[in-house]
N, C-alpha and C positions, 0 to 999 in steps of 0.2 A: 468466657474465654474459649477459644477453639484449639483443637489439637494442631500441632505443628510438626511436620516431618522434614528433617534435614538429612540429605544424603551427603555424607562427608567423603573425604578422600579414601577412607577405608572401605567404601561401598564397591560393589562390582562395577566393571566398566560398562556393562550393558544393563539397562533397566527394561524389563519386559512387563508390559501392562496387559494382563489377561482380560481385564474387564474395562471397557471404555468409560464406565461410570466411576472409575477409581477416584477421580477428583471430587466427586460428590460426597465421598466419605471423609475426605481430608480437607478441612476448611482452609488449610494452608499447606502447600507443597513446595519444597525447594529442591532443585536438582542442581548440583554444583560439581566443579572439578572435571569438566570435560566429559561428562557422561553421554552415553548414547541411548536415546529413547526409541525403542522399536516395538513392534507388535507381532506376536505369534498367533493371536486369535482376535480378530476385530470385525465388527459388523461392516458390511460393504459401504454403508452410507454414514458412518460415524467419524467424528474427529478423533485424531490420535490422542489429543489432550484437551479436556474441557474444564473450564472454571465456570460454575453456574451458581447464581444466587448472591445476595448481599453478604458482605463480610467473608466472601470466599476469595482466596488469593493463590496464584501459582507464580513461582519465580523459577526460571530456568537460567542458570548462570554458568559462566566459564566454558563457553563453546560446546553446548549441548547439540547433539545431532538427532534429528527426527527423520526417519526413513523406513521404508519397507525392507524386510529381509528376503522372504520368498515370493513376495508379491508387492504391487504398488499400493501405497497409501493414497487415498483420494483426498483427504482433508487433513491439514496440519493442526493448527491451534485455534481454540475458540474461547472467547470470554463473553458471557451473556447474563442479562438480568441482574446487573449490579456487581458482578464479579470483577476482579482485577487480574491482569495478566502482564507479566514482564519477562522478556527474554533478552539476555545479554550475551552476544557472541553465539556462533554456531551456524548450523545449516538446517533448512527444511526442504525436503525433497518429496513432492507430492504431485498428483496429476490434475487436481481441480482447484482447490483454494489453499493458499499457504497459511493465512491467518485471518480470522473473522472476529469482529467485535460488534455485538448486537445488544442494544439497550445496556451498554456498559459505559457509564459516564465518568468513571474514575480518572482523575488527573494523573494517576500513576501507571496507566497502561503505556507500555513502552517496548519497542524493539530497537536494539542497538547492535551494530556490527553483525547483523544477521544476513545470511544469503539464502534466498528463496529461488528454487528452480524446479523444473519438471522432472518427473520420474523417467527412467531410461526408456521405458516402452511407449512413451507418449511424445507426440511431435511438439505440443505446446501445453503449458500450464494454462488453465482457464483464467484465473485471477490471482494475482500475488497477494494483495491485502485488501480487505473489504471492511467498511464501517457502515452501520445501519442503526436506525432508531435512536438518534441523538447520542451516539457513542463518540468517545474521544480516544485518540492515540497519538503518541509521539514516535516518529521514526527517525533514528539518528544513524547515518552512514549505513543504511540498509541497501542491499543489492537485490533487485528482482530481474530475472532473466527468463527468456523463453516462455513468456506469458502472452495470452491474448489481450488481457487488460492488466496494466501494472498495478495501479492504486485507484480505488473507487470509494466515494463517499455518498451515501444515500440518506435522505430523510433527516435533515437538520444535524448531521454529524460533523465533527471537526477533526482534521488531521494536521499535525505540524510536522514538516519534513525538513531535516537538517542534513545536507550532504547526501551522498550516496548516488546510486545509479538505478534507474527504473526503465525497463524496456517492455513495452506492450505492443504486440503486433497490430492490434486494432486501435487501442487507446493507451496512451502513456499514463496520464493522470486525469481522472474524471470527478467532477462535483455535480451532484443532482440537486433538486429543489431544496433550498434552505441550508445546504451544506457549504462548509468553508474549508479550504485547503490552503495552507501557508507554506511556501518553500523558500529555503535559503541555503547558500553554500555553507560548508563547515570548515574547520581548521584542517580536517583530513584531506580535503580536496574539493574540486568544483562539482557542483550538482549537475547531473546529466539526466535528461528525460528524452526518450527516443520511442518512435513508433515507425511502423512500416506497413506495407500491403494496403495502401489507400487509407492509412490510419490517421487518427487525430492525436496530436501529442498532448496539448493541454485543452481540455474540453469541458465547458460548463453548459448545462441545459436545465432551465427552470428558474422561476422567480427566486431571488435571493441566494442563488448559487454563486460561489465566488472562488477564484483561484488567484492568489497573490504570490509572485515569484520575484526574488531579489538575487541577482547574479546567477550564473550558470549557463548551460547550453540546452537548447530545445531543437531536436532534429527529427524530421520525418516527412510524410506526405503533405499534411496540412499542420502547420505549427500551432496556431491558435484558432479555436472555434468557440464562439459564444452564441447560444440560441435561447429563445423563449424566456428572455429576462436574465440570462446568465451574465456574469461580469468577470473579466480577466484583467489583471493589472500586473505589468512586468517592469522591472527596473534593472538596467545593466545586464541584459540577457542577450545572448547571441542566438538568433533564429536561423535555421537552415532547412530548406525544403528540397525535394528531389527535382525541382525545376518544372513540374507539370501543373501545379495548382497554385492557389492563393495562399500566401503566408499567414494572413490573419483575416478572419471574416466574422462580423457581427451581424446576425440575422434575426429579424423580428423586433418588435417594439420593446424597449427597455433593455435590450442586450447592449453591452458596452465592453469595448476593449481599450485599454490605456497602455501606452508604451512610453517610458521615460528614460531620460539621461542617455547613457551610452548604449542603448539597445540597437542592435544591428540586424538587418534582414539580408540573407545571402541565398543565391541560387534559386530564385523564385520566378515563376512565370508572371505573377502579378503580386504586388506587395500587400495592399490593403483593400478590403471590400466591406462597405456598410450597406445593408440591404433590408428592405421592408421595415424601416424605422429603427434599425440598429445604428449604433454610433461608434466611431473610432477616434481616439485622440492620441497624437504622437507629438511629444515635446522633446 
């Protein structure tokens, strides 16, 4: 059995973590009732909160806020090497990565009603949410803004996205080799994925990489790009580009894009392109 720390409504409104390894000493940490997690002394390249190792769990509940006080925080949340991380409600304001899951295979990893955005002194956040090394996470009605990359999955990771809004300047949602991302709208509203600045909204690259999206809107420079064996499947999705490029492109052998039912393509220079052995199917 491990120690469990619960911060109740009697706790102070601000939680100051002087040592970034705090979570290593508490196998389970809960932050509740709208607390603010800040740092008065933090290593330049450390995460504000880290859960590391098997049987380690961190839960941030009831609108927790993670932000810098006198300076920017570079990295927000991290779960690694078997740990579990859950955040329900609140805000993460950082300049590099909002939340990172690495070798964290727990089915209980979850962000819900969380807003991730850049620090005041930075033009863009580098990446909103990252998964790597066969990690899993569920995102429910999450908002990512002002990022270069909204959501990315590497190395056989899986992400389930329900509702929310994800804006990436260069890439909205990306799945690399062996990774799988599933997107659906939620009861709270229509799922929205957006990119700009010559960006790619839904992008797969590598064998067995896949993105599946049901309902919602996809808007940006290039709506769908599948390369090097990537696969994209969308159903009842509205695609809108800036009118300068192709809406959907499958490039190289084994790359595949499928568009089903009431999917629409708007304001595009060219609708579909299959190149170098890539395939596109629209029904």
